[in-house]
Structures are given as structure tokens and as C-alpha cells.
C-alpha positions as CSV (number, residue, x, y, z in Angstrom):
1,M,-50.7,22.7,-66.1
2,T,-49.2,19.8,-64.6
3,P,-51.1,17.2,-63.6
4,A,-51.6,16.4,-59.2
5,L,-49.1,13.3,-57.7
6,R,-50.8,9.9,-57.9
7,R,-48.4,8.3,-55.5
8,V,-45.6,9.0,-53.5
9,A,-43.3,6.1,-52.4
10,I,-41.2,6.8,-48.5
11,D,-37.9,5.2,-48.4
12,F,-36.2,4.6,-45.1
13,A,-33.6,3.3,-47.1
14,S,-32.8,0.2,-44.4
15,N,-33.2,2.6,-41.5
16,W,-35.1,0.0,-40.2
17,E,-33.0,0.2,-36.6
18,I,-31.9,3.6,-36.2
19,R,-34.4,4.4,-33.7
20,G,-33.9,8.1,-33.2
21,G,-34.9,11.4,-35.0
22,V,-34.5,9.8,-38.4
23,W,-37.0,7.1,-37.7
24,R,-39.2,9.2,-36.1
25,Y,-40.0,12.0,-38.5
26,G,-39.9,8.9,-41.0
27,M,-43.0,7.2,-39.2
28,E,-45.0,10.9,-38.5
29,L,-44.4,12.3,-42.1
30,T,-45.5,8.6,-43.2
31,R,-48.7,8.6,-41.3
32,A,-49.5,12.5,-42.0
33,L,-49.1,12.3,-45.8
34,V,-51.2,9.1,-45.3
35,E,-54.0,10.9,-43.2
36,L,-53.4,14.1,-45.9
37,I,-54.3,12.3,-49.0
38,G,-55.2,8.5,-48.5
39,P,-53.3,5.4,-47.9
40,E,-53.7,4.1,-51.2
41,R,-51.4,7.1,-52.3
42,V,-48.3,6.3,-49.8
43,V,-46.6,3.5,-50.6
44,V,-43.7,2.0,-48.3
45,P,-41.3,0.1,-49.9
46,V,-39.4,-2.4,-48.2
47,Y,-36.6,-3.8,-49.5
48,D,-35.0,-5.5,-47.0
49,R,-36.2,-8.2,-44.6
50,L,-37.4,-6.3,-41.6
51,P,-37.5,-6.5,-38.2
52,T,-40.9,-7.5,-36.7
53,P,-41.6,-4.6,-34.0
54,S,-40.4,-2.2,-36.9
55,L,-43.3,-4.0,-39.0
56,R,-46.5,-3.6,-36.8
57,E,-45.3,-0.3,-36.0
58,L,-45.2,1.1,-40.1
59,Q,-47.9,-0.8,-40.8
60,R,-50.0,1.3,-37.9
61,T,-49.4,4.2,-40.8
62,N,-51.9,2.6,-42.9
63,A,-49.4,3.2,-45.7
64,A,-48.6,0.6,-48.3
65,I,-46.2,-2.0,-48.1
66,I,-44.7,-3.4,-50.7
67,D,-42.4,-6.3,-49.8
68,G,-41.8,-9.4,-52.0
69,P,-38.3,-11.9,-53.4
70,L,-37.8,-9.6,-56.3
71,V,-38.3,-5.8,-54.0
72,S,-36.0,-7.4,-51.2
73,R,-33.0,-8.1,-53.1
74,L,-31.9,-4.5,-53.3
75,D,-30.7,-4.1,-50.2
76,R,-29.2,-7.8,-49.7
77,F,-27.0,-7.0,-52.9
78,D,-26.1,-3.3,-51.7
79,A,-25.0,-5.5,-48.1
80,M,-23.1,-7.8,-50.3
81,S,-21.4,-5.6,-52.1
82,R,-20.2,-3.7,-49.2
83,R,-18.3,-6.5,-47.9
84,N,-16.3,-9.2,-48.7
85,G,-17.2,-13.0,-47.5
86,R,-15.1,-15.5,-46.1
87,L,-16.2,-17.6,-48.7
88,V,-17.1,-15.5,-51.6
89,P,-15.1,-12.0,-51.9
90,W,-18.2,-10.1,-52.8
91,R,-16.8,-6.9,-53.6
92,K,-15.4,-8.4,-56.5
93,V,-17.3,-11.3,-57.5
94,L,-20.9,-9.3,-57.3
95,P,-20.2,-6.3,-59.5
96,L,-19.9,-8.6,-62.4
97,L,-23.7,-9.8,-61.8
98,Y,-25.3,-6.6,-59.7
99,R,-24.8,-3.9,-62.5
100,P,-26.5,-0.2,-62.2
101,A,-29.2,-1.1,-64.6
102,L,-29.8,-4.6,-62.3
103,R,-30.0,-2.0,-59.5
104,Q,-32.3,0.8,-60.5
105,R,-35.1,-2.4,-61.9
106,L,-34.7,-3.6,-58.4
107,F,-35.6,0.0,-57.0
108,R,-37.5,1.0,-59.4
109,A,-40.0,-2.2,-58.5
110,G,-40.6,-1.2,-54.8
111,L,-42.2,2.4,-55.5
112,D,-45.0,1.0,-57.3
113,G,-45.2,3.1,-60.1
114,A,-44.9,6.5,-57.6
115,D,-44.2,10.2,-59.2
116,V,-42.2,10.9,-56.5
117,C,-39.7,9.0,-54.6
118,H,-38.7,10.6,-51.1
119,S,-35.6,9.0,-49.8
120,L,-35.4,10.0,-46.4
121,F,-31.4,8.4,-45.7
122,F,-29.4,7.6,-48.8
123,A,-30.6,8.7,-51.9
124,R,-30.4,5.7,-54.5
125,G,-32.3,6.0,-57.3
126,R,-35.6,7.7,-59.5
127,P,-39.0,6.6,-60.3
128,R,-39.0,5.7,-64.5
129,H,-41.7,8.9,-64.7
130,G,-41.0,11.1,-61.9
131,V,-38.7,12.4,-59.7
132,T,-37.1,11.5,-56.4
133,V,-37.2,14.0,-53.2
134,G,-34.3,13.1,-50.8
135,T,-34.5,14.6,-47.2
136,I,-30.6,15.5,-45.3
137,H,-31.1,15.7,-41.7
138,D,-27.6,17.3,-40.7
139,L,-24.1,17.5,-41.2
140,I,-23.1,16.5,-37.7
141,P,-20.9,13.2,-38.6
142,W,-19.1,15.5,-40.7
143,L,-18.7,18.7,-39.1
144,N,-18.5,17.9,-35.9
145,Y,-16.3,14.5,-35.5
146,P,-13.3,15.8,-38.0
147,D,-11.0,12.8,-36.7
148,S,-13.5,10.5,-37.8
149,P,-12.7,10.3,-41.5
150,K,-15.4,7.2,-41.9
151,S,-17.9,9.6,-40.8
152,R,-16.6,12.1,-43.7
153,I,-16.8,9.1,-46.5
154,W,-19.9,8.5,-45.1
155,M,-21.2,11.4,-45.0
156,E,-19.7,12.5,-48.6
157,R,-21.3,8.9,-50.4
158,L,-24.7,10.1,-48.9
159,I,-24.0,13.9,-50.2
160,A,-23.3,12.6,-53.7
161,G,-26.3,10.2,-54.1
162,H,-28.6,13.2,-53.1
163,R,-27.1,15.5,-55.5
164,T,-27.4,12.6,-58.6
165,W,-30.6,11.1,-57.6
166,S,-32.7,13.6,-56.0
167,D,-34.2,17.2,-57.5
168,L,-34.8,18.7,-54.6
169,V,-33.3,17.9,-51.2
170,I,-35.3,18.8,-47.9
171,V,-33.4,19.8,-44.5
172,P,-35.0,20.2,-41.4
173,S,-33.6,23.9,-40.2
174,R,-31.7,26.7,-42.5
175,A,-28.6,25.7,-40.3
176,T,-28.3,22.9,-41.7
177,R,-29.3,24.4,-45.2
178,D,-26.2,26.6,-44.6
179,A,-24.0,23.8,-43.8
180,L,-25.5,21.8,-46.5
181,V,-24.7,24.6,-49.1
182,E,-21.5,26.0,-47.6
183,H,-19.5,22.7,-46.5
184,G,-21.1,20.5,-48.9
185,N,-21.3,22.1,-51.8
186,F,-25.0,21.4,-52.5
187,P,-26.4,23.5,-55.3
188,A,-28.7,26.0,-52.8
189,D,-31.9,26.2,-55.0
190,R,-31.9,22.2,-55.2
191,V,-32.5,22.9,-51.2
192,R,-35.8,23.6,-49.4
193,V,-36.2,23.8,-45.6
194,V,-39.2,22.1,-44.1
195,H,-39.6,21.9,-40.1
196,H,-40.3,18.7,-38.7
197,G,-43.5,18.5,-36.1
198,I,-43.9,16.9,-33.1
199,D,-46.8,14.9,-31.4
200,Q,-49.4,17.7,-30.1
201,E,-51.5,15.0,-28.4
202,H,-49.2,13.2,-27.0
203,F,-46.8,15.9,-25.5
204,A,-49.3,18.0,-23.9
205,A,-49.7,20.3,-20.6
206,E,-52.8,17.8,-19.7
207,T,-50.8,15.3,-20.1
208,P,-51.5,13.0,-16.7
209,V,-48.1,13.2,-14.2
210,D,-47.2,9.4,-13.7
211,R,-46.0,10.1,-10.1
212,A,-45.4,5.9,-10.0
213,L,-42.6,6.9,-12.7
214,L,-41.3,10.4,-10.3
215,A,-41.2,7.8,-7.1
216,R,-39.6,4.6,-9.1
217,H,-36.6,7.4,-9.6
218,G,-36.8,9.2,-6.5
219,L,-37.4,12.5,-8.0
220,K,-40.5,15.2,-7.1
221,E,-42.6,17.8,-8.9
222,G,-40.5,21.1,-10.0
223,R,-38.1,19.6,-8.1
224,F,-35.3,18.6,-10.6
225,L,-33.6,20.0,-13.9
226,L,-34.0,17.6,-16.7
227,Y,-31.6,16.9,-20.0
228,V,-33.4,14.2,-22.7
229,S,-30.5,13.0,-25.3
230,S,-27.7,11.1,-25.6
231,L,-23.8,11.5,-24.3
232,A,-22.8,12.5,-27.6
233,P,-20.0,15.0,-27.9
234,H,-21.4,17.0,-30.0
235,K,-24.3,17.2,-27.4
236,N,-22.1,19.1,-24.5
237,V,-23.3,17.4,-21.7
238,Q,-19.6,17.8,-20.4
239,R,-20.3,22.0,-20.4
240,M,-23.9,21.4,-18.9
241,V,-22.8,19.0,-16.6
242,Q,-20.0,21.3,-15.5
243,A,-21.8,24.6,-15.3
244,Y,-25.1,23.0,-13.4
245,L,-22.5,22.0,-10.4
246,E,-20.7,25.2,-10.6
247,T,-24.4,27.4,-10.2
248,V,-25.9,24.7,-7.5
249,G,-22.6,23.9,-5.2
250,A,-23.5,21.7,-2.7
251,R,-26.8,21.7,-3.1
252,R,-28.8,18.1,-3.3
253,D,-32.6,19.4,-3.5
254,L,-32.2,20.0,-7.5
255,P,-30.6,17.4,-9.5
256,L,-29.9,17.4,-12.9
257,V,-31.5,14.2,-14.5
258,L,-29.8,13.0,-17.2
259,S,-31.8,10.4,-19.6
260,G,-30.7,8.4,-22.8
261,S,-28.3,5.8,-23.7
262,T,-24.8,6.0,-21.8
263,D,-23.2,5.4,-25.0
264,N,-19.8,7.8,-24.6
265,L,-20.0,8.1,-21.4
266,T,-16.9,10.0,-19.9
267,K,-14.9,9.2,-17.0
268,E,-15.3,12.8,-16.0
269,L,-19.4,11.9,-16.0
270,R,-18.8,9.0,-14.9
271,A,-16.9,10.2,-11.5
272,V,-19.6,12.9,-11.4
273,L,-22.7,10.0,-11.1
274,E,-21.0,8.1,-8.5
275,D,-19.7,10.7,-6.3
276,G,-22.3,10.0,-4.0
277,T,-24.2,12.9,-3.5
278,G,-26.9,12.7,-6.1
279,R,-26.5,16.5,-7.8
280,V,-26.1,14.3,-11.2
281,R,-27.9,11.5,-12.0
282,H,-28.6,9.1,-15.1
283,I,-31.7,7.5,-15.4
284,G,-31.4,5.6,-18.5
285,Y,-33.7,5.5,-21.6
286,L,-37.2,6.8,-21.4
287,S,-39.9,5.5,-23.5
288,D,-41.9,7.8,-25.4
289,E,-44.7,6.7,-22.6
290,E,-42.6,8.1,-20.1
291,L,-41.3,11.0,-21.6
292,P,-44.2,13.8,-20.8
293,T,-44.2,12.6,-17.2
294,L,-40.6,14.1,-17.1
295,Y,-41.0,16.8,-19.4
296,R,-44.6,18.2,-16.9
297,S,-42.2,17.7,-13.6
298,A,-39.1,18.7,-14.8
299,R,-38.0,22.5,-13.5
300,A,-36.6,23.3,-16.8
301,L,-35.5,21.4,-19.3
302,I,-31.2,22.1,-20.7
303,H,-30.4,21.5,-23.7
304,V,-27.3,23.6,-25.0
305,A,-26.0,21.1,-27.9
306,L,-23.2,22.2,-30.0
307,A,-25.0,21.0,-33.0
308,E,-28.6,19.9,-34.6
309,G,-30.1,19.0,-37.7
310,F,-33.1,20.5,-36.0
311,G,-33.9,19.3,-32.0
312,F,-37.1,17.4,-30.8
313,T,-37.0,17.6,-27.3
314,P,-37.4,21.2,-26.4
315,L,-40.0,21.6,-28.6
316,E,-41.6,18.6,-27.0
317,A,-40.7,20.2,-23.4
318,M,-42.6,23.2,-24.2
319,A,-45.4,21.6,-25.6
320,C,-45.5,19.7,-22.2
321,G,-45.1,23.0,-21.0
322,C,-41.5,22.5,-19.5
323,P,-39.6,25.9,-19.6
324,V,-36.4,25.1,-21.8
325,I,-32.9,26.6,-21.9
326,A,-31.3,26.4,-25.4
327,S,-28.0,27.0,-27.3
328,R,-28.0,30.2,-29.0
329,G,-27.5,30.3,-33.1
330,G,-27.8,26.6,-34.7
331,A,-30.6,24.7,-35.5
332,S,-31.6,25.0,-31.5
333,G,-32.1,28.2,-31.6
334,E,-33.4,28.9,-34.7
335,V,-36.2,26.2,-33.2
336,V,-36.7,27.5,-29.9
337,G,-36.8,31.1,-30.7
338,E,-37.6,33.8,-28.0
339,A,-39.5,31.0,-26.3
340,G,-36.3,29.6,-24.5
341,L,-33.7,30.7,-22.7
342,Q,-30.5,31.3,-25.1
343,V,-27.3,30.6,-23.8
344,D,-24.0,30.4,-25.7
345,P,-23.3,26.5,-25.7
346,T,-19.5,27.0,-25.4
347,N,-19.6,29.2,-22.3
348,I,-19.8,27.6,-19.6
349,E,-20.4,30.7,-16.7
350,E,-23.1,31.8,-19.2
351,I,-25.1,28.1,-19.3
352,G,-24.3,28.9,-15.2
353,R,-26.2,32.1,-15.2
354,G,-29.3,30.9,-17.6
355,I,-29.3,27.6,-14.7
356,A,-29.1,30.3,-11.8
357,R,-31.6,32.3,-13.2
358,I,-34.3,29.4,-13.4
359,L,-33.5,28.0,-10.3
360,A,-33.8,31.8,-8.5
361,D,-37.3,32.6,-8.6
362,D,-40.6,31.5,-10.0
363,A,-41.5,34.2,-12.4
364,P,-39.0,33.8,-15.5
365,L,-40.7,29.9,-15.5
366,V,-44.2,31.6,-15.7
367,S,-42.8,33.7,-19.0
368,L,-41.3,31.0,-20.1
369,R,-43.8,28.5,-20.2
370,E,-46.0,30.4,-21.6
371,R,-44.6,31.4,-24.5
372,G,-43.2,27.6,-25.4
373,L,-46.7,26.7,-25.0
374,R,-47.8,29.2,-28.1
375,H,-44.4,29.0,-29.8
376,C,-44.9,25.1,-29.9
377,K,-47.9,24.6,-31.8
378,Q,-46.7,25.7,-34.8
379,F,-45.0,22.4,-35.2
380,T,-47.4,19.3,-36.3
381,W,-46.9,16.8,-38.5
382,E,-49.8,18.1,-40.8
383,R,-47.7,21.1,-41.2
384,C,-44.9,19.4,-42.5
385,A,-46.5,16.6,-44.3
386,R,-48.4,19.7,-46.2
387,E,-45.0,21.7,-47.0
388,T,-43.4,18.2,-48.0
389,L,-45.8,17.5,-50.7
390,A,-45.6,21.0,-51.9
391,V,-42.0,20.2,-52.1
392,Y,-43.3,16.8,-53.7
393,Q,-45.1,18.9,-56.2
394,E,-42.8,21.2,-57.2
395,A,-39.9,19.0,-58.1
396,F,-42.3,17.0,-60.4
397,D,-43.9,19.9,-61.9
398,Q,-40.0,20.7,-62.9
399,H,-39.5,17.7,-64.2
400,R,-42.0,18.0,-66.8
401,R,-41.3,20.8,-67.4
402,T,-37.2,19.4,-68.2
403,P,-37.9,15.7,-68.2
404,A,-34.8,14.0,-66.6
405,S,-32.8,11.3,-67.9
406,T,-33.4,8.1,-66.0
């Protein structure tokens, strides 16, 4: 019988300033693993100079943070090797010094003897006597932006790193697994599906409603539809807005509220936001502290993205008792299941019919709310941590039976 894991290391791969789902996944998984196996068995190597707010947030997971002069050189060298400086052509000079052996020495210095390194983003190495398990969150930059050569190069490099170093790869949905195997040519027998979780205490139907927040944005409970995410093209905001406008017509008493960054704001969407009717409003970025109030107060959340790796917002909305209209198929349909009202995200008329059903009668709302509250309870970070730990153990057991070359 192979021994149990002594220690695991979580490698954020310098992903400190990406504040979206990848960061949330890393933080919540680290915290859940600490609670599951103890703080002395979970380490986080900090290879780069960490922004103070991120460091403080990371410290609150209670994991052991590994830092120091030797460790911190890894990401500095990696960054230098990707650019030519004004004074020093680093791409030409650095390879003479920064060879693979040194790269692995620096990488392993931060793992503090861990049996398993979990690479949350780019896979960059393997523990000296252990294994690497990776996470590939989605293939959206590659599959949904075919006209962006940088996206393809970036994605190919990420997949190649995991093919080289990761004994097993975790993906957050069956949709991502299928895309990785089909389009990324990744071996199916090295992929494991582990759904993410949500914070069931923070996103809850019992969360008090901050009426001052609603008043600040001119909103009334139950009298608006909600969208929470970016305006990136794969989020399908243009079709959602068109379906909404065609459904509500001249009505102004049930606005569609958009929350998130204003990046990728198109001329068409800007024109709708500035048409003076107030039917579609953008209220900017909302913090995690503010989101439960919006979820609890909205008549429904609309999330009809063309592609997702997982999709946190529909589950968070369900946990707050908010009915959800979601995309049929893909990761969104997989995660939402029968607890949401699923529509074809490419069909504006069908999205409109879903909106009309939500606006016409309260009966569907009651049913969707009850189904959503039951459904979302299975998506916990504790379950995610347990299933992730099982993948660690599986990879380590395989390694002990057939030692991998390091």
C-alpha cells in the first residue's frame, strides 16, 4: 500500500493579479485543503514579489507561505527570458545562464519537499520525489478567439507545459474535458473532472438585503433582471441585450442591470446604455460583499454565455434564491442542470421567450428558486478539496508504482 501524502504545494504561477475565477478557485481550494488536512501540510510557494493585498489575502488561508531570495528568482528569470530589454537583450543572454537545471532547482526550492505540486495555471516543473497535478480551466482563449494568434500560442504553451509536467490534469467541467481532449489533443486518461464550489455561507438566501445599495443604483427588489460578468464577446451580452429589448419593448419598470468591467464595450451596447430609457443599465464592478444583495433582489439572473469553463455566477445566484436563465449545453448547462431555465444562447428568440416567461408569471419563479436552492448545495469547496485530494493521491500512487523521470 502506498503511503498517504505528507505535503502538497499550490503553485499560482505568478497569477497574483488575475482577480477572476482562477484566483477565486486557488484561494478557496487552498483554504479548504488547509481545513481538510491541516496548515502544516499545505504550502504556497511565492516565486515573485507579491502585491501586499494579495499576500494578506493569501495569508488568511493559513497555508504555509514559502518565500525567500532563492525562490523569488524563478519568476524574475522567467519574465526576463520572454523579453528583450533596452540595455540587455535578455532573450539572447539569459539562456546562457538560466538553463533547465537551474530552472528546476529554483522551482523545487519553493516546494519545501512537497509530494504533490498543484499547478493552478502554467505547469513549470515537478517535485524531486513527487508529482505535479495541473488545472486547465478552459480553452476559451483558443476556441472562441480564432483570429487572435497570441491566444493560440498562449494556450498551446499552457497545454504543452501540462503535457510535459502534469501527471494528471483537473478540469472544472465535462465540457472542458471534452474540449481539451478533442481540440488540445490531451490524453483522456490523464484528465479528471472536479467541479468547483461556491461559498455557501456568503451566498445564501438568508443574507440580509442592503437596501442602501439598491437605492444607490435606483433599483427595487424583484423589479430588475441581472447579469454579472465581463462584457467579453464569448459572454454573449449582445444577444442577451437584444433579446431583452425585443421582449420588454417600451417598458421601463424592469431594467436589465449589467455588473462587471466595461472592457469590450461595443458601440451598439454603448448606444443602448445611453439611449435615455434606462432599460439597460451598467452599474460597474460589484464586490463579493455587495453581490448577495443583487442576487437576492433580482427577479432573475441571465447567463447565456457561449462558452464557460465552469461558471460561478449562476450557482451563486441560485444559492441566494435567485432564479436563473442559462445557456443550454456546454459547461453552463452542465453546472446549472434542470435547476435553471435553459435556452439556446445563439437563438435570440429563444432567449427572449425565456425572459418573457420569467416576467409574465410568478409561478415559474417559485419553482426555479426552490430547485436552485436544492441544486447548488452539492457545489461546496469542501467537496472540491476532497475530490482534488483524491486526484493528488491517485497521481502519487501511479508515480510510486512507475517512477517518472525527473
